[in-house]
C-alpha positions in Angstrom: 6.2 13.4 3.0 2.9 13.5 1.1 0.9 16.6 2.2 -2.8 16.4 2.6 -4.2 19.5 1.0 -7.3 20.2 -1.1 -6.8 20.5 -4.8 -4.9 23.6 -5.9 -3.9 24.4 -2.3 -0.1 25.1 -2.3 2.5 24.7 0.3 4.4 28.0 0.4 7.4 29.4 2.3 5.5 32.3 3.7 5.0 32.8 7.4 1.2 33.2 7.2 -1.5 31.6 5.0 -3.0 33.4 2.1 -6.5 32.4 1.0 -8.4 33.1 -2.2 -12.0 33.5 -1.2 -15.2 33.6 -3.3 -18.5 34.6 -1.8 -21.4 32.5 -3.1 -24.1 34.7 -4.6 -27.2 33.4 -2.6 -26.1 31.8 0.7 -23.1 34.2 1.1 -21.1 31.4 2.3 -17.4 31.6 1.5 -15.8 29.2 -1.0 -12.1 28.8 -0.8 -10.8 27.4 -4.1 -7.1 28.2 -3.5 -4.8 28.9 -0.6 -1.0 29.2 0.0 -0.2 27.4 3.3 3.0 27.5 5.4 4.6 24.2 6.2 3.9 24.8 9.9 0.1 24.7 9.5 -1.5 21.3 10.0 -5.0 20.5 9.0 -6.6 21.1 12.4 -4.9 24.5 12.6 -6.3 25.4 9.1 -9.8 24.3 10.1 -9.8 26.4 13.3 -8.5 29.4 11.5 -11.1 29.2 8.7 -13.8 28.8 11.3 -12.6 32.0 12.9 -12.2 33.9 9.7 -15.5 32.8 8.1 -18.2 32.6 10.8 -20.8 33.0 8.0 -19.7 29.4 6.8 -17.1 28.1 4.3 -16.9 25.3 1.8 -13.9 23.6 0.2 -13.9 21.4 -2.9 -11.3 18.8 -4.0 -10.8 17.4 -0.5 -8.8 14.2 -0.4 -9.7 11.5 2.2 -7.3 12.9 4.9 -9.0 16.3 4.7 -12.6 15.1 4.5 -11.9 12.8 7.5 -11.2 15.9 9.6 -14.5 17.5 8.6 -16.3 14.2 9.5 -14.6 14.1 12.9 -16.3 17.5 13.6 -19.6 16.4 12.4 -19.7 18.5 9.2 -21.3 17.7 5.9 -19.2 16.2 3.0 -20.2 15.1 -0.5 -18.4 12.8 -2.8 -17.8 14.7 -6.1 -15.3 12.8 -8.1 -11.9 11.0 -8.1 -8.3 12.2 -8.2 -5.7 10.4 -10.3 -2.4 10.1 -8.5 0.9 8.9 -9.9 3.3 7.2 -7.5 6.6 8.5 -8.7 8.6 6.0 -6.7 7.5 3.5 -9.3 7.7 3.4 -13.2 4.5 1.3 -13.4 2.3 4.1 -14.6 4.2 4.3 -17.9 4.6 0.6 -18.5 1.2 -0.2 -19.8 1.0 -1.3 -23.5 -1.2 1.8 -24.5 1.1 4.3 -22.8 4.2 2.8 -24.1 2.9 2.9 -27.7 1.7 6.4 -27.2 5.2 7.5 -25.9 6.9 5.8 -28.8 4.8 7.8 -31.3 4.9 11.1 -29.4 8.6 11.3 -28.9 9.1 11.5 -32.7 7.5 15.0 -32.6 9.6 16.8 -29.9 10.7 17.0 -26.3 9.6 18.1 -22.9 11.2 21.2 -21.5 10.8 23.0 -18.1 10.4 26.8 -18.3 9.8 29.4 -15.7 6.1 30.1 -15.1 6.7 33.7 -16.0 7.5 32.6 -19.5 3.8 31.8 -20.0 2.8 35.4 -19.5 4.6 36.5 -22.6 1.6 35.7 -24.8 2.6 32.2 -25.7 0.1 30.8 -23.3 -2.7 32.9 -24.9 -1.6 31.7 -28.3 -1.8 28.2 -27.2 -5.3 28.7 -25.6 -6.5 30.1 -29.0 -5.3 27.0 -30.6 -6.9 24.6 -28.1 -10.0 22.4 -28.8 -11.7 24.5 -26.1 -11.0 27.9 -27.8 -14.1 30.2 -27.9 -15.9 28.3 -25.2 -16.7 30.0 -21.8 -13.7 29.5 -19.4 -14.2 27.6 -16.2 -13.1 29.6 -13.1 -11.5 28.8 -9.8 -11.2 25.1 -10.5 -7.5 25.4 -11.1 -4.8 28.0 -10.9 -5.1 29.6 -14.4 -2.4 32.3 -13.6 1.0 30.8 -14.3 2.6 33.2 -11.8 0.5 31.5 -9.0 1.9 28.0 -9.9 5.2 26.4 -8.9 6.5 24.7 -12.0 5.8 24.7 -15.8 6.6 22.2 -18.5 6.0 22.3 -22.2 6.1 19.8 -25.1 7.8 21.6 -27.9 8.7 20.4 -31.4 12.4 20.2 -32.4 11.9 23.6 -34.1 10.6 25.2 -31.0 6.8 25.2 -31.5 4.8 24.7 -28.3 2.3 21.9 -28.7 1.2 21.5 -25.1 1.9 22.8 -21.6 1.4 21.7 -18.0 1.6 23.7 -14.8 2.0 22.4 -11.2 1.5 23.6 -7.7 3.6 22.2 -4.9 1.6 20.4 -2.1 4.5 19.3 -0.1 8.2 18.7 -0.2 7.6 15.6 -2.4 4.2 16.1 -3.8 2.8 18.1 -6.7 -0.7 18.7 -8.1 -1.4 19.4 -11.8 -3.2 22.7 -12.5 -3.4 23.5 -16.2 -3.1 20.9 -18.9 -3.4 22.5 -22.4 -2.9 21.0 -25.8 -3.0 22.7 -29.2 -5.7 21.3 -31.5 -3.0 21.3 -34.2 -0.5 19.2 -32.1 0.4 15.7 -33.2 -1.2 12.9 -31.3 0.3 11.5 -28.1 2.1 14.6 -27.0 0.2 14.9 -23.7 1.3 11.4 -22.8 4.9 12.4 -23.5 4.4 15.7 -21.5 3.1 13.9 -18.4 5.9 11.2 -18.7 8.6 13.8 -19.1 7.3 15.9 -16.2 7.0 12.8 -14.0 10.6 11.8 -14.8 12.0 15.1 -13.9 10.1 15.2 -10.6 11.2 11.7 -9.8 14.8 12.6 -10.5 14.5 15.4 -7.9 13.1 13.0 -5.3 9.3 13.7 -5.7 7.0 10.9 -4.7 3.5 11.9 -5.8 2.0 13.7 -8.8 -1.7 14.3 -8.9 -3.2 14.6 -12.4 -6.3 16.3 -10.9 -9.9 15.4 -10.2 -12.4 13.7 -12.6 -15.7 15.0 -11.5 -19.1 13.1 -11.4 -17.4 9.7 -10.8 -17.2 7.5 -7.7 -14.3 5.2 -6.8 -15.4 1.6 -7.4 -13.7 0.6 -4.2 -15.6 3.0 -2.1 -18.0 0.9 0.0 -20.1 3.8 1.4 -23.6 3.9 0.1 -24.6 6.9 -2.0 -26.3 9.7 -0.2 -29.3 11.2 -1.8 -27.5 14.3 -3.1 -24.7 12.1 -4.4 -27.3 10.1 -6.3 -28.8 13.3 -7.8 -25.4 14.6 -8.8 -24.4 11.3 -10.6 -27.9 10.9 -12.2 -27.7 14.5 -13.6 -24.0 14.3 -14.8 -24.7 12.4 -18.1 -27.1 15.2 -19.1 -24.0 17.6 -18.9 -21.6 15.5 -20.9 -22.1 17.4 -24.1 -20.6 20.5 -22.2 -17.9 18.7 -20.2 -16.7 15.2 -21.3 -15.8 13.8 -17.9 -15.8 10.3 -19.2 -13.2 11.2 -21.8 -11.1 12.8 -19.1 -11.4 9.7 -17.0 -10.3 7.5 -20.0 -7.2 9.6 -20.6 -6.1 9.6 -17.1 -6.9 6.0 -16.5 -4.6 4.8 -19.2 -1.7 5.7 -16.8 -3.2 3.2 -14.2 -3.2 5.8 -11.4 -4.0 5.4 -7.8 -7.6 6.6 -7.6 -8.8 8.4 -4.4 -12.1 9.8 -3.6 -12.5 13.6 -3.6 -15.2 15.4 -1.6 -16.8 18.8 -1.2 -16.5 19.7 2.5 -18.7 22.2 4.4 -17.6 24.0 7.5 -19.7 24.3 10.6 -23.3 25.4 10.1 -23.2 24.9 6.3 -25.7 22.3 4.8 -24.8 20.8 1.4 -28.0 20.9 -0.6 -28.8 21.3 -4.4 -29.1 25.1 -4.1 -25.4 25.2 -2.9 -24.2 23.0 -5.7 -25.9 25.4 -8.1 -24.1 28.3 -6.5 -20.8 26.6 -7.0 -21.7 25.6 -10.5 -22.6 29.3 -11.3 -19.4 30.6 -9.5 -17.1 28.3 -11.6 -18.7 29.3 -14.9 -20.1 25.8 -15.4 -23.7 27.1 -15.8 -22.5 29.4 -18.6 -20.5 26.6 -20.3 -23.6 24.2 -20.1 -26.0 26.8 -21.4 -23.8 27.6 -24.4 -23.2 24.0 -25.2 -26.9 23.1 -24.9 -27.8 26.0 -27.2 -25.2 24.9 -29.8 -26.6 21.4 -29.6 -30.2 22.6 -30.0 -29.1 24.7 -33.1 -27.5 21.6 -34.6 -30.7 19.6 -34.0 -32.7 22.3 -35.6 -30.5 22.4 -38.7 -30.7 18.6 -39.0 -34.5 18.6 -38.8 -35.1 21.4 -41.3 -36.8 19.9 -44.4 -35.6 21.1 -47.7 -38.1 23.2 -49.6 -37.3 21.6 -53.1 -39.2 18.3 -52.8 -37.1 16.9 -50.1 -33.8 17.2 -52.0 -31.0 19.6 -50.9 -31.1 22.8 -52.8 -27.9 23.6 -54.7 -27.2 27.1 -55.8 -24.7 25.7 -58.3 -27.3 23.6 -60.1 -27.8 26.4 -62.8 -31.6 26.4 -62.5 
C-alpha cells in the first residue's frame, strides 16, 4: 500500500516516532524535515502528536496531496512549492519512451547497476564521488534530503565494468511498497546516460521485489498544469522570483531530466501547523536554514565577477594584450 508521508519521512520498524527538528532563526517555529514513523501511526495521529510536541508551531515541506488535505481539514495554511515525480512500478511505461530507450542503450555500454549496503558509502567513496560531481565546491543544501547514507534504506550505484563508481542513488522507504529518492549524485567524469540507467536498474530491482511506487523527488518552483486551483498571492511571488534564482539552482533542468521518464506528477506543498502563518519572512527563514541563501549569494557573486571580466576593456587600443607577443 502506498504510504502518504512527506518527502524524506521514513517508515521504520521502531515503536515510537523519531523526529529531526530544526528551529527557524526568527519565528522560532519548528521545521521538521525528516522523521522515522512506525507503521501504526496514521496521519491524524502524527498531526496531533506534533501539535502536542511543538506548541510554538511547526512546518513541514514536501507534503503530498493526502498530507496537505489533512492540514486543510484543520483550517491550516498550505502553500504549493513544487511537483513530485512518481514512477508507477507496476508498469514499464516510464522506460518505454524513445528518449529514455536511446539513453539506456547508450548507457548500458559503460557499466551496470549494483545495490550496496548504505554503510559502504561511509568508507570515503561517497566523498570522492561528491568531489567529482558538477556541484563540487558549491555550498551544500541542508535538510532537503537525507545526506547521511546510514539514515537511508537502500543504496544503488552505477559502476563501470572495472569497478569505478560513476553515480549513486539512495532511497528511503515510505511504506511496504513505496520508496522515495534521497541522494542522486553523478561524477562529472561519468559517461553520458548513466543516471538513466541507474534509475532504470533501481526501478527494476524494486519492481521484482513487489514495490509499486518510486518517487524521484520534488522539482521546486513549478506548479502542476492540471492543478485547477488559482494561485495564492504568496505562490505568485514564489513563482515570479524563481527564474531570478535559476543561475544558482537549475530547477528547469531538473524538471526536464525527470520528465523524460513521463512520471506521474503530483503537487507538493509546504504545510503549517496551528497558529503558523505562511508569509515571505517564513520562506526566507526556510531558505536560510536549507543553505539556499548561501548558495544563491555565491552563485550571484560568481556571475557578477564573470560580467565584470567580460566588460573590462583592454588597455592596448581595444585589443587583447598578449604577454607572448614579444613586445
